[in-house]
N, C-alpha and C positions, 0 to 999 in steps of 0.2 A: 650573395651575403642574404643578411636574412631582411624582409622587409623594415623599415621603419620612417620613423623624422625625419624626411631627406630622402628617401630612396624613390627618388622617380615622384613622392606627391607637395604638392605646395606645403609649404608650414599652416599659412591664412586658409588652408580649405573650409570650408564649415560642413560639419557632417549632419546631415539628416537627424532629426529628430533632438540633438542636443543642441543646437542653438540658442546662449539667450543675450538677448538686446538688451543695451543699457537702458533705463528707464529714462524719459523724458527729464531736463530738466528742474520745468515746475515743478515736479515729485518729488522729482530730489530735494530742492527748493524748501516744497513742505511740510516732509518730512523731515528736516535739520532742521526747520524754525519749532517743531513739536516738538524736538528732545528739546531743542533748549525751551521753551516753555513750559516742558515741565522738567524737564531738569531743576527751573527758577520755582517752578511752585510748590515741587511734592518735597523738592532738597532739605527744607529749613521744617516743615515739618519731621520728615524721618529720623534727622539727626538733633531734633529733641528726644524726640519716643525711646532711641535708642541710646539716647545720654538716660532715662530718666529710665529705664529698663536697668540699667547699667547703676545706679546708683541704689536698684533693690536687689539684686541680683552682688551688687559686691557686699552688702552690705552697709556703705555709708549711710542711706534712710533707714534704719534700722528700729528709729520708734515709729510704732503704729501708724502716729499724726504724719509724718514725713512719710511713710511708708502709702495714703491714700491717699495724700499729695499730688504725688507722683504719679502714681494711678489714675487721677482723676485728668494731672495734666497730658499724661498717656490717653487717656480718652477723648479727650477734646483734641488734641492733635488726630488723632482717628478718625472722628468725624470729621475735622477739615480737609483731611482724605477722602472719607467718603462720595463731599459735598462734588472737588474735583474728578473725581472718575464719572459721577452721573452726568457731569458738564460736557466730560468727552463724550458719553454714550450717545447726550441729547444736540450733543451736534454731532456726532457721527452718523446718525440717525434714529428720528423725533421721532415717537410713534403717530399712527396715522390720523390725522386730527378728524374728530367724533362732533361733523358743527351741528350747532343747538340752534335756535332762537337768546341775543344774551346781547346785558344790559352792557353796553361798555361803560355809560356814564357811574352804576351801580359799580362796577367791579373796578370804575377806576378809581372812588368814594373808602372801596376796600385795602388798597393797595396805601394810601396813602395814610388812614388812620392805622397802620401796620406799622410807621416809619415816623407817625405823630404818637405812638406808644414806647419808642425807642429814647433811652435816656440820651445815649450822644446826639439822638434829632434837636432836640430841645433851643438851639441857637438857629433852628433854621423855622422857616414861614410859609406855607401849605394853605394850596387849597385846589380846589374843582370848581370847573364852571363848565353849565351846557347851555345852548344858544338857548331852550327853548325850558328850560327848568324841569323837563321831564326824562324820560327814559331813550335811551338812544341803541335801537335795538338795529341791530346786523344777525349776523349765519355764520357763527362762528366755535369753533372748540373753546368752548371758552377757559379748557388749563392751558392751551395753547394761547388764547390772547391772554391772558392773567401771565403767565410765565413772558411771554416777550415784553409789554410793561412794566414793570417788576423792572426785568432788570434793564432797563431806559432810565426811571425813573431811580435806580440806585446807581447808577453813573453818575445821573444828572445831582443828588445827592452829594458823591462822594467827592463829587466837582467844588460843590461851594465848602470847600474849607473854611473862610470862617462866615456862613452864614448868607443870609439873604433867601428869598420870593420862589417858591420852584411852584411852577402852577399847570393845571394839566386842564387845558383848554378843550371840552368832546362838544364836533359843532356833529349833528343831526346827517344831514345831506350837504355832496358840498357836487357842484357838478365844472366840468369844463371848462366857463366862464369861469368859472375859480382860479384854479387847477389846471398846467395844461396836460400833466399827460392821464389823468381820466377821461375814458372817454365817452362820449355823449351820450346824454339822456341815462345815463348808468348811476344807482345810486351809494354812496359810499357815507360811514360812517369814517370818520377824522376826528384822530384824536392828539393831541398837541399838547407834549414835556418841554416847556421852558425852564430855564435857573440862568442863575445872575452868575456862575463861572466865568471862570474868564476866556470860556472861548475857545477852539481850534483853529488853529495855525491852516492858511491855507496848503502847506506843505504837506500838512498833516492828514488834512480829508481827503484826496486821496485811498489812505489806506488805513480808512475806518474799521471796512467790514473785512479787511485781510483776515483768517484766521491768527489767531495769537499772538498780531497786534495790542501793545495797550501804547496809554501815550502816558500812564504811571512809571516816577521812579523804581520803581517795584512792585511785582504784584504780586499781591493775594489770589489770582486767579490765573489761568491761563490766556486770558485775552480775547475771550470768546462771545463776551454778553450783547455784542450789537452785532457779532454774524449771528449767532442763535434767535438774538430778537426780529434779523429778519426774516430770520428761514423761516423759520414758524409762524411766520406775518405769509409770506410769499405761497406757504402749507396752506392758510385757507384765502386763498383770493388776494389779499393784500397786497399794502407796495409801502416802503420805509422810503425815507429822503430825512437829510441830517441838515441844517444851518446852521445860523447867527453871526455874530459879531465878538471877532477878537478882542477883548477889556471890558463885552456887555455882558456875553449870554452866549449858550447852544441852547436850536429849537430840535426836534425830534416830533415830525408826523407819521405818527400810522395810520394807513387806509383799512379799512374792512369794509365788504361788501355787505350793505344791507340785506343781499339774497343771494345764491347761492347759481343763480342763473345769466347775474355781472359775469 
């Protein structure tokens, strides 16, 4: 009788070199979240692109003005997709930080100036304050710091659907006596972002830094804003906290070192 399955061999005997272990549940769950978030964020622009392309191909958009309008919409949606891909890349493998002496007060003012130039933000009131009204120097990668703060400010503005006050408060030095998590005798720059939005319910706070989690009913993104911000801040030797009260607003604090020796 030919040797085969059941012929003197156990059905579940592992074969060396061919064993494939199931991935941990956490890995499967993370991949599932990524697939869901990607489908949600990428699906709509892809549908628009395909629909407009079909209009051009079928001749439905025969007039040159209609063709141009469809082409502009395709470009707009393709740009949106490009941003989403960049977001995934930034979260997966952010560039190595190149720390230099950076004025976080000036950086914050520049970010809020960009918001003030947006027509949709006319309902917002913004301000940047600094303890000393002078530069607040930290030794960080300026691109990382700008991207992290930009994402936090963007979250704040999107939370304030009815308008209100958005404040960025920069403190030059913070010691352990004022913030428990900061080691004794080390100097930091704290950048605080306070909004007047609805705040974050207690049951959602534990998930804020989970990749692909979003509090929005539908997302024009992947829910990576805070996770990316925290990752960039951490790569520069700092940390990030979230607080506030429901119906009052949210407060996000970024702490960055004044020196890489911290």
